[in-house]
Backbone bond lengths (Angstrom), bond angles and torsions (degrees), N, CA, C in turn:
res aa  C-N    CA-C-N  psi(-1)  N-CA   C-N-CA  omega(-1)  CA-C   N-CA-C  phi
1 M - - - 1.454 - - 1.518 105.66 -
2 G 1.317 118.45 117.74 1.461 122.78 173.90 1.510 112.40 -95.72
3 T 1.328 116.95 116.26 1.502 121.14 -172.55 1.497 110.01 -122.56
4 S 1.271 116.68 86.88 1.479 120.51 171.59 1.520 106.95 179.58
5 K 1.394 114.93 162.64 1.435 119.78 175.79 1.476 112.21 -62.44
6 M 1.355 115.54 -29.43 1.428 121.46 178.26 1.559 111.09 -60.89
7 F 1.332 115.82 -47.46 1.475 121.93 179.06 1.569 109.07 -62.35
8 R 1.307 114.82 -44.82 1.461 116.98 -179.53 1.540 112.33 -62.28
9 S 1.253 114.69 -43.11 1.493 121.79 178.78 1.525 108.92 -60.23
10 L 1.328 115.57 -50.31 1.468 121.02 -178.68 1.529 110.04 -61.65
11 A 1.296 118.12 -43.71 1.437 122.99 -179.40 1.484 113.07 -63.58
12 R 1.326 117.88 -42.58 1.454 120.32 177.13 1.460 111.72 -63.19
13 L 1.327 116.10 -44.15 1.484 122.53 179.35 1.517 109.04 -61.89
14 A 1.298 117.28 -49.04 1.496 122.95 -174.09 1.473 113.22 -70.83
15 G 1.330 120.36 -12.02 1.458 120.99 -177.22 1.494 112.91 85.50
16 A 1.261 119.82 46.48 1.449 124.50 -178.68 1.548 107.53 -57.92
17 V 1.344 114.89 143.80 1.432 122.70 -176.39 1.537 109.20 -94.29
18 L 1.341 114.51 138.01 1.466 121.30 174.92 1.528 105.84 -83.45
19 R 1.341 113.71 120.92 1.444 118.14 175.24 1.557 109.11 -108.77
20 Q 1.306 112.69 117.58 1.520 116.61 -179.97 1.511 109.09 -88.99
21 S 1.382 112.90 120.19 1.488 114.90 -177.53 1.491 110.04 -136.00
22 G 1.332 119.37 75.42 1.388 122.55 178.00 1.586 115.47 75.17
23 R 1.319 115.51 -118.04 1.462 117.21 -173.87 1.547 113.00 -65.75
24 E 1.311 114.76 -40.30 1.453 118.62 -174.88 1.485 114.52 -120.92
25 D 1.306 116.15 143.76 1.511 120.38 172.49 1.496 108.33 -91.54
26 T 1.321 116.25 141.37 1.473 120.37 178.41 1.495 109.62 -126.41
27 W 1.338 112.85 149.44 1.474 121.03 176.74 1.502 108.26 -97.81
28 I 1.319 119.41 130.75 1.412 123.18 -177.90 1.573 109.03 -122.52
29 M 1.313 114.85 131.41 1.463 122.25 176.00 1.561 108.47 -115.90
30 T 1.304 114.80 129.40 1.510 116.87 177.28 1.480 111.39 -90.58
31 R 1.230 115.83 161.34 1.496 119.80 178.11 1.514 108.77 -68.29
32 E 1.317 118.59 -34.80 1.490 120.55 175.79 1.486 112.90 -59.22
33 Q 1.346 114.99 -43.60 1.514 119.51 177.11 1.570 108.94 -58.69
34 L 1.311 114.99 -46.06 1.450 119.56 -176.46 1.544 110.92 -65.72
35 E 1.359 115.43 -47.22 1.498 120.17 179.27 1.524 111.58 -60.57
36 D 1.325 118.40 -27.76 1.448 120.15 -179.12 1.526 111.16 -71.91
37 W 1.332 113.55 -28.91 1.516 119.27 -174.41 1.550 113.71 -87.67
38 I 1.302 117.46 -28.84 1.475 120.54 -168.54 1.522 108.09 -59.77
39 P 1.318 122.28 -54.03 1.482 119.88 -178.13 1.519 113.52 -67.06
40 R 1.329 116.98 -28.45 1.447 120.67 174.29 1.508 111.08 -66.32
41 L 1.343 118.12 -47.33 1.413 125.22 177.24 1.591 109.50 -54.80
42 A 1.332 113.81 -49.49 1.468 119.59 -175.64 1.531 110.40 -61.69
43 A 1.254 117.72 -28.09 1.484 122.39 -178.76 1.541 114.20 -78.04
44 I 1.296 113.77 -15.23 1.505 119.50 -176.71 1.490 108.25 -96.52
45 E 1.321 118.33 139.40 1.428 123.41 174.76 1.529 111.24 -62.82
46 P 1.323 120.44 142.28 1.446 119.13 179.57 1.495 115.20 -54.23
47 E 1.327 118.85 -38.67 1.449 120.51 179.35 1.528 113.94 -61.59
48 Q 1.363 115.30 -26.84 1.468 120.14 179.83 1.505 113.17 -86.66
49 R 1.325 116.10 -19.02 1.489 117.67 -176.07 1.526 112.22 -65.31
50 V 1.296 118.14 -25.05 1.428 121.43 -176.44 1.507 109.91 -64.15
51 A 1.311 120.70 -22.05 1.424 123.50 177.67 1.578 112.28 -74.18
52 L 1.319 117.57 -13.62 1.419 122.50 179.31 1.497 113.25 -76.99
53 P 1.340 118.62 149.69 1.470 119.37 179.61 1.547 109.50 -63.61
54 G 1.342 117.07 134.62 1.430 123.32 177.29 1.482 117.90 81.42
55 I 1.297 116.84 -4.78 1.489 120.64 -179.95 1.553 108.97 -97.88
56 T 1.328 116.89 111.89 1.423 121.43 177.60 1.526 108.52 -92.18
57 P 1.345 114.57 160.01 1.525 119.02 -176.34 1.562 111.91 -56.13
58 E 1.299 116.30 -38.17 1.517 115.90 177.87 1.559 114.67 -73.15
59 R 1.306 119.63 -10.58 1.444 122.51 177.32 1.537 115.36 -99.27
60 T 1.319 116.18 -7.65 1.475 116.96 -174.38 1.585 115.22 -60.11
61 M 1.321 116.76 -31.50 1.440 119.91 178.13 1.502 113.82 -85.69
62 Q 1.375 117.27 -18.77 1.499 119.77 -175.42 1.508 112.31 -99.28
63 I 1.291 118.40 -22.35 1.457 121.70 -166.04 1.517 116.15 -61.33
64 V 1.308 117.58 -34.22 1.516 119.05 176.73 1.497 110.54 -70.24
65 G 1.332 118.26 -45.25 1.439 120.88 178.05 1.528 112.88 -64.07
66 G 1.343 113.32 -40.09 1.527 118.56 176.67 1.534 110.95 -63.38
67 G 1.309 115.28 -37.44 1.526 120.20 178.36 1.519 109.17 -63.03
68 I 1.360 115.39 -49.36 1.467 119.67 -176.94 1.576 108.73 -62.10
69 V 1.315 118.56 -43.86 1.443 120.76 -179.27 1.539 109.67 -63.56
70 A 1.332 117.04 -44.00 1.489 120.74 179.45 1.535 110.34 -62.47
71 D 1.314 114.57 -39.47 1.500 118.95 -178.50 1.562 108.51 -65.34
72 E 1.304 114.72 -46.26 1.472 118.46 -176.57 1.541 111.54 -67.77
73 I 1.282 118.00 -36.09 1.472 119.53 175.32 1.518 110.31 -64.35
74 M 1.332 117.33 -45.07 1.441 119.63 179.49 1.537 111.85 -66.41
75 R 1.296 117.83 -32.76 1.448 121.56 179.21 1.501 108.89 -71.15
76 S 1.315 116.60 -46.35 1.449 122.88 -177.81 1.555 113.79 -61.34
77 L 1.334 113.04 -36.99 1.494 119.21 -179.68 1.534 111.96 -91.69
78 N 1.302 115.22 1.77 1.516 123.34 179.80 1.556 107.20 57.54
79 V 1.358 114.94 44.31 1.452 119.70 177.44 1.589 107.14 -97.81
80 H 1.285 116.58 126.67 1.470 120.41 -179.82 1.548 113.81 -96.44
81 E 1.275 117.88 -16.72 1.441 123.21 174.45 1.507 111.57 -150.31
82 V 1.350 114.42 151.95 1.461 120.00 -178.58 1.527 107.48 -128.45
83 E 1.327 113.77 139.35 1.485 119.04 173.31 1.501 105.98 -88.12
84 I 1.334 112.54 135.34 1.506 118.45 -176.17 1.497 107.82 -92.84
85 C 1.333 117.16 122.58 1.407 125.05 178.63 1.502 110.19 -90.57
86 P 1.343 119.92 134.17 1.472 121.36 -178.87 1.498 113.89 -72.78
87 W 1.339 118.33 -7.24 1.448 122.31 179.55 1.483 112.39 -112.85
88 A 1.297 119.37 163.03 1.457 123.58 179.06 1.576 108.46 -110.05
89 L 1.356 114.79 -178.11 1.442 118.98 -179.20 1.502 114.24 -62.77
90 R 1.311 117.82 -33.03 1.476 120.65 -179.89 1.528 109.66 -59.13
91 E 1.342 114.80 -50.08 1.504 117.10 -179.58 1.521 111.69 -65.43
92 G 1.283 116.69 -35.75 1.496 118.56 174.93 1.505 112.42 -63.34
93 A 1.342 119.06 -37.79 1.461 120.40 179.88 1.535 106.77 -69.26
94 I 1.314 117.71 -39.37 1.503 116.21 -178.09 1.538 109.58 -68.71
95 L 1.298 118.64 -40.04 1.421 119.40 177.29 1.510 114.79 -64.63
96 R 1.295 115.40 -37.75 1.495 122.27 175.02 1.509 108.87 -61.06
97 W 1.339 119.02 -48.88 1.466 125.42 -177.30 1.524 107.16 -59.89
98 L 1.330 118.94 -48.30 1.453 122.99 179.90 1.508 111.58 -60.15
99 D 1.343 115.71 -40.85 1.436 120.26 179.17 1.498 110.66 -65.43
100 Q 1.344 120.38 -41.66 1.417 121.21 -175.39 1.560 113.13 -81.10
101 F 1.347 115.83 -39.27 1.473 120.53 -168.74 1.501 112.42 -116.53
102 G 1.300 116.90 -29.37 1.464 121.84 -174.20 1.568 114.48 -57.86
103 R 1.342 111.95 -39.37 1.532 116.58 -174.60 1.458 108.94 -61.46
104 T 1.367 121.34 -42.12 1.442 121.94 -173.14 1.527 108.92 -84.45
105 R 1.301 117.55 -47.71 1.438 123.20 -178.10 1.527 112.94 -65.72
106 L 1.313 116.22 -44.88 1.445 120.30 -174.49 1.575 112.12 -95.75
107 G 1.306 116.39 -3.08 1.442 119.98 177.99 1.504 118.62 75.91
108 F 1.316 116.29 21.64 1.511 117.43 175.84 1.495 109.64 -129.49
């Protein structure tokens, strides 16, 4: 499970595949898709990366490093594909806190 804007940006750029599986559709990015884009991204000047799908101005300087880290994590864990989560760690932490403490403190 890839949970961050970085994974979402990389997946959009790399051409993640929509997998329809019953109730929910999921976006899947393969390691091969990611590995195909890392050298291509590195060859593009940061100012020009913003023209690519999924790359926002605030990600232009981070996207190559993020791609390398994502690739190395997938390689180390022998993961061939990753499901892209629409939320990031911050939202997960908030939801976990609400689940653990919100019911008693907030009365729901």
